[in-house]
Legacy VTK file of the C-alpha trace (Angstrom):
# vtk DataFile Version 3.0
C-alpha trace
ASCII
DATASET POLYDATA
POINTS 335 float
-37.747 36.897 -185.799
-34.986 35.179 -187.932
-34.919 35.797 -191.816
-34.315 32.266 -193.289
-33.243 32.147 -197.066
-34.056 28.887 -198.707
-31.671 28.752 -201.554
-32.648 26.493 -204.567
-31.813 25.960 -208.470
-28.317 25.044 -209.442
-25.937 25.323 -212.209
-26.220 21.480 -212.666
-28.513 19.062 -214.521
-30.381 18.638 -211.189
-31.646 22.332 -210.882
-35.333 21.432 -211.660
-35.343 18.601 -208.764
-33.637 21.260 -206.630
-36.395 23.787 -207.213
-39.016 21.117 -206.201
-36.979 20.372 -203.179
-36.511 23.985 -202.209
-40.116 24.949 -202.530
-41.232 21.993 -200.390
-38.545 22.698 -197.610
-39.587 26.421 -197.793
-43.288 25.393 -197.222
-42.455 23.141 -194.283
-40.402 25.630 -192.214
-42.155 26.763 -189.105
-43.963 30.136 -190.139
-44.645 31.030 -186.529
-40.879 31.124 -185.781
-39.390 32.418 -189.010
-39.586 34.561 -191.964
-39.075 32.413 -195.042
-37.520 33.857 -198.306
-37.083 31.678 -201.476
-33.904 32.535 -203.461
-33.488 31.014 -206.919
-29.916 30.938 -207.763
-28.519 29.612 -211.150
-25.416 30.576 -213.015
-24.644 33.429 -210.889
-28.216 35.277 -211.218
-29.776 35.206 -207.718
-33.422 36.618 -207.442
-36.071 36.322 -204.846
-38.949 34.050 -206.001
-41.225 34.198 -203.126
-41.430 35.118 -199.176
-43.612 34.163 -196.344
-43.475 36.490 -193.278
-44.150 34.935 -189.998
-47.970 34.304 -189.717
-48.794 35.458 -193.171
-49.480 33.837 -196.546
-46.742 33.193 -199.105
-46.199 35.898 -201.571
-44.812 35.146 -205.094
-42.514 37.619 -206.608
-42.482 38.579 -210.292
-39.593 36.442 -211.778
-36.324 38.440 -211.686
-37.655 41.670 -210.253
-36.055 41.339 -206.891
-32.147 40.617 -207.143
-30.134 39.286 -204.302
-27.457 41.626 -203.275
-24.410 39.236 -202.828
-22.311 41.918 -201.057
-24.041 41.108 -197.832
-26.687 38.442 -198.888
-29.871 40.767 -198.716
-32.851 41.828 -200.740
-35.072 44.723 -200.966
-38.536 44.078 -200.619
-41.127 46.882 -201.002
-38.535 49.480 -199.732
-37.503 47.308 -196.832
-34.056 45.855 -196.694
-33.913 42.227 -195.634
-30.531 40.833 -194.362
-30.799 37.029 -194.233
-29.710 35.604 -190.782
-29.580 32.105 -192.098
-29.347 30.040 -195.357
-31.041 26.702 -195.819
-29.057 25.386 -198.923
-31.234 23.064 -201.153
-29.090 23.415 -204.323
-28.222 19.859 -205.700
-25.098 19.856 -207.420
-22.774 22.962 -207.997
-22.569 25.568 -206.337
-24.617 24.199 -203.425
-23.259 20.692 -202.932
-19.669 21.115 -203.670
-18.733 23.801 -201.101
-18.842 26.978 -203.258
-22.057 28.284 -201.624
-21.037 27.140 -198.119
-17.660 29.067 -198.787
-19.476 32.258 -199.801
-21.607 32.138 -196.819
-18.787 31.269 -194.327
-16.797 34.316 -195.563
-19.872 36.504 -194.820
-20.315 34.916 -191.408
-23.829 33.549 -192.267
-24.849 30.313 -190.603
-26.314 27.633 -193.094
-27.738 24.195 -192.979
-25.372 21.198 -193.831
-21.594 20.532 -194.077
-18.962 23.168 -194.142
-17.310 24.001 -197.294
-14.308 21.664 -197.003
-16.365 18.823 -196.097
-19.048 19.394 -198.818
-16.072 19.574 -201.410
-14.705 16.325 -200.252
-18.024 14.343 -200.026
-19.395 15.808 -203.411
-16.678 14.155 -205.126
-17.210 10.352 -205.124
-13.561 9.249 -205.559
-12.380 11.596 -202.929
-14.881 10.539 -200.481
-14.435 6.851 -201.026
-10.723 7.534 -200.379
-11.399 8.869 -196.949
-13.305 5.626 -196.339
-11.122 3.024 -197.959
-9.181 2.041 -194.817
-11.941 2.152 -192.216
-13.052 -1.198 -190.739
-16.761 -0.515 -190.432
-17.787 -0.422 -194.177
-16.480 -1.770 -197.565
-15.864 0.093 -200.594
-16.103 -1.381 -204.235
-12.845 -1.216 -206.331
-12.645 1.568 -208.901
-10.540 3.364 -211.363
-10.277 7.059 -211.510
-10.085 9.148 -214.888
-9.891 12.883 -215.641
-11.053 14.215 -218.941
-8.132 14.630 -221.285
-6.017 11.718 -219.970
-5.447 8.919 -222.688
-8.334 6.247 -222.726
-6.680 3.782 -225.168
-6.583 0.312 -223.645
-8.496 1.705 -220.544
-11.556 -0.491 -221.222
-9.640 -3.805 -221.182
-7.765 -2.578 -217.953
-11.105 -1.678 -216.274
-12.676 -5.024 -217.060
-9.649 -7.062 -215.835
-9.721 -5.072 -212.584
-13.299 -4.524 -211.832
-14.979 -7.251 -213.923
-18.432 -7.032 -215.686
-20.959 -5.531 -215.047
-19.372 -2.180 -213.723
-20.725 1.302 -213.419
-19.143 4.369 -215.040
-20.213 7.670 -213.562
-18.959 11.203 -213.025
-17.351 11.781 -209.875
-19.436 14.932 -208.959
-22.778 14.319 -210.308
-26.175 13.374 -208.732
-29.584 12.120 -209.702
-27.748 9.420 -211.657
-27.052 11.781 -214.564
-24.061 10.521 -216.579
-24.227 7.074 -214.937
-24.041 3.843 -217.272
-24.293 0.233 -216.122
-21.612 -1.325 -218.384
-22.214 -4.985 -219.413
-19.696 -5.395 -222.348
-16.224 -4.074 -222.945
-17.509 -2.658 -226.104
-19.831 -0.142 -224.118
-17.218 1.185 -221.923
-16.048 4.017 -224.325
-19.456 5.257 -224.820
-20.087 5.241 -221.162
-17.101 7.330 -220.571
-18.164 9.811 -223.128
-21.541 10.089 -221.400
-20.037 10.547 -217.984
-17.845 13.175 -219.233
-20.754 15.033 -220.517
-21.843 15.572 -217.019
-18.304 16.490 -215.475
-14.460 16.619 -215.990
-13.703 13.515 -213.802
-15.172 9.942 -213.533
-14.884 6.568 -211.906
-15.324 3.081 -213.075
-16.617 1.046 -210.281
-17.227 -2.767 -209.764
-20.682 -3.472 -209.406
-21.919 -5.056 -206.168
-24.989 -7.403 -205.983
-27.293 -6.928 -203.161
-30.068 -4.814 -201.580
-29.862 -1.009 -202.101
-30.499 0.649 -198.646
-30.236 4.128 -197.566
-30.150 6.150 -194.224
-30.068 9.581 -193.120
-28.306 11.118 -190.073
-28.542 14.568 -188.418
-27.364 16.244 -185.174
-30.054 17.208 -182.763
-27.969 19.330 -180.487
-26.820 16.564 -178.289
-26.335 13.376 -180.398
-26.129 11.953 -183.995
-29.413 10.546 -184.775
-29.913 7.896 -187.584
-33.432 8.036 -189.126
-35.279 4.769 -190.274
-33.465 2.697 -193.111
-35.124 2.533 -196.544
-34.818 -0.089 -199.098
-34.866 0.867 -202.735
-36.624 -1.682 -205.173
-36.423 -0.488 -208.912
-37.926 -1.860 -212.104
-34.756 -0.657 -214.017
-31.203 -1.854 -214.194
-30.329 0.543 -211.288
-31.788 3.267 -209.357
-31.435 5.794 -212.384
-33.143 9.220 -213.081
-36.157 7.447 -214.411
-36.458 5.343 -211.392
-36.080 8.070 -208.985
-38.392 10.683 -210.448
-40.831 8.853 -212.843
-42.242 6.094 -210.881
-39.997 3.097 -211.824
-39.045 2.317 -208.276
-40.471 1.473 -204.956
-39.150 2.712 -201.449
-39.832 0.293 -198.518
-39.704 2.429 -195.304
-38.952 1.244 -192.878
-36.940 -1.348 -194.866
-38.011 -4.919 -194.028
-34.532 -6.156 -193.221
-33.264 -8.151 -190.090
-32.818 -6.100 -186.943
-29.072 -6.453 -186.974
-28.773 -5.220 -190.421
-30.897 -2.125 -189.528
-28.644 -1.380 -186.526
-25.576 -2.006 -188.397
-26.505 0.508 -191.121
-27.721 3.027 -188.649
-24.359 2.723 -186.513
-22.373 2.861 -189.845
-24.008 5.846 -190.954
-23.349 7.783 -187.798
-19.695 6.449 -187.951
-19.287 7.888 -191.446
-21.014 11.101 -190.451
-18.435 11.688 -187.752
-15.493 10.216 -189.670
-16.000 12.742 -192.652
-16.897 15.661 -190.172
-20.303 16.185 -191.506
-22.972 18.531 -190.002
-26.681 19.122 -190.568
-28.463 16.468 -192.427
-26.693 13.787 -194.610
-28.038 10.739 -196.341
-25.679 7.743 -196.917
-26.421 5.171 -199.597
-25.245 1.340 -199.463
-25.428 -1.903 -201.047
-25.790 -4.919 -198.557
-24.275 -7.892 -200.223
-23.375 -11.608 -199.053
-19.853 -10.114 -198.619
-20.906 -7.251 -196.303
-22.020 -3.722 -196.265
-20.686 -1.604 -199.263
-20.649 2.142 -199.231
-22.138 3.883 -202.331
-21.999 7.583 -201.692
-23.017 10.528 -199.173
-25.666 12.962 -200.143
-25.051 16.153 -198.146
-27.978 17.764 -199.651
-30.433 14.957 -200.313
-33.682 15.443 -202.151
-36.670 17.084 -200.269
-39.732 16.844 -202.390
-42.776 15.386 -200.702
-41.976 11.988 -202.090
-38.136 12.278 -201.406
-36.398 9.564 -199.186
-35.576 11.845 -196.305
-39.228 13.095 -195.700
-40.329 9.404 -195.788
-37.666 8.649 -193.183
-38.902 11.503 -191.150
-42.510 10.424 -191.270
-41.587 6.922 -190.453
-39.708 8.035 -187.389
-42.755 9.882 -186.189
-41.603 13.421 -186.569
-43.109 16.198 -188.386
-41.205 17.889 -191.158
-41.695 21.249 -189.367
-40.104 20.270 -186.278
-37.547 18.227 -188.030
-36.402 21.421 -189.920
-36.576 23.531 -186.931
-34.109 21.164 -185.287
-31.773 21.263 -188.438
-31.940 25.149 -188.345
-31.487 25.632 -184.603
-28.539 23.336 -184.339
-26.625 24.899 -187.075
-27.272 28.638 -186.189
LINES 1 336
335 0 1 2 3 4 5 6 7 8 9 10 11 12 13 14 15 16 17 18 19 20 21 22 23 24 25 26 27 28 29 30 31 32 33 34 35 36 37 38 39 40 41 42 43 44 45 46 47 48 49 50 51 52 53 54 55 56 57 58 59 60 61 62 63 64 65 66 67 68 69 70 71 72 73 74 75 76 77 78 79 80 81 82 83 84 85 86 87 88 89 90 91 92 93 94 95 96 97 98 99 100 101 102 103 104 105 106 107 108 109 110 111 112 113 114 115 116 117 118 119 120 121 122 123 124 125 126 127 128 129 130 131 132 133 134 135 136 137 138 139 140 141 142 143 144 145 146 147 148 149 150 151 152 153 154 155 156 157 158 159 160 161 162 163 164 165 166 167 168 169 170 171 172 173 174 175 176 177 178 179 180 181 182 183 184 185 186 187 188 189 190 191 192 193 194 195 196 197 198 199 200 201 202 203 204 205 206 207 208 209 210 211 212 213 214 215 216 217 218 219 220 221 222 223 224 225 226 227 228 229 230 231 232 233 234 235 236 237 238 239 240 241 242 243 244 245 246 247 248 249 250 251 252 253 254 255 256 257 258 259 260 261 262 263 264 265 266 267 268 269 270 271 272 273 274 275 276 277 278 279 280 281 282 283 284 285 286 287 288 289 290 291 292 293 294 295 296 297 298 299 300 301 302 303 304 305 306 307 308 309 310 311 312 313 314 315 316 317 318 319 320 321 322 323 324 325 326 327 328 329 330 331 332 333 334
């Protein structure tokens, strides 16, 4: 019986969302096939939060009472030493989405969900990821400007407007859940948007806004082929799909998206091509804007949200799959 560690919590602003994603994921893993252990990891302090042995009820652990031994990725529960055979990473943001956690596990030889350390690092950084896709012929990328904290910003606002137009988006290159993102409508708003983005990270991009329908599609490897799940369209009451829209009920997700069959097929095939081109593995979600000029790539999410209401679980249900069987497929095809 394999011991599966579901790792959640993170060092980023997304840590609370990560906990919800991790707890839901742990609850859906097949309890007849695996022992499931929930590991909370934040700022280097890793502890066991709960566990569920095969065929038994979930047991909650007193907070902080069972530390994880990072030397071999194990825990001691009631005198029994448990060495984890596999890690299902549900940390949104650093260190779970930028390759750090993957690198640790790979050095120990422990299989894990999702992309490897290198691919995770590349895809987590929005500017780096777009750089890998700018010259492909199957998806478009909006124009952008890159800036690292400490570089001079004098005159940059006007330069950005001249190159990108208005409105534009200013966002950290390595953030998620729309933390640090601003839709800039006037040149006077640019410097404040830069300051806000830098509150979440050390690098940012200013990116031309693309008008169109916001759509997303997830891809995974089922052991034989790349499989694209149903496409979702995101409709929001807000200026864009920000944190409030994502988590506080100011958006509507239409699954499957009510779009022409040709566009659905284009998005699914493009998602599989991006997955292959970037060298992804496990489960990945790709976000787009479908405009009159074509399909524009927004970003890749290598650890997409997995709460009960998140986009991927909606796609899984729309595909006629059970979450338990779906997670078993992810686990078994990355062991």
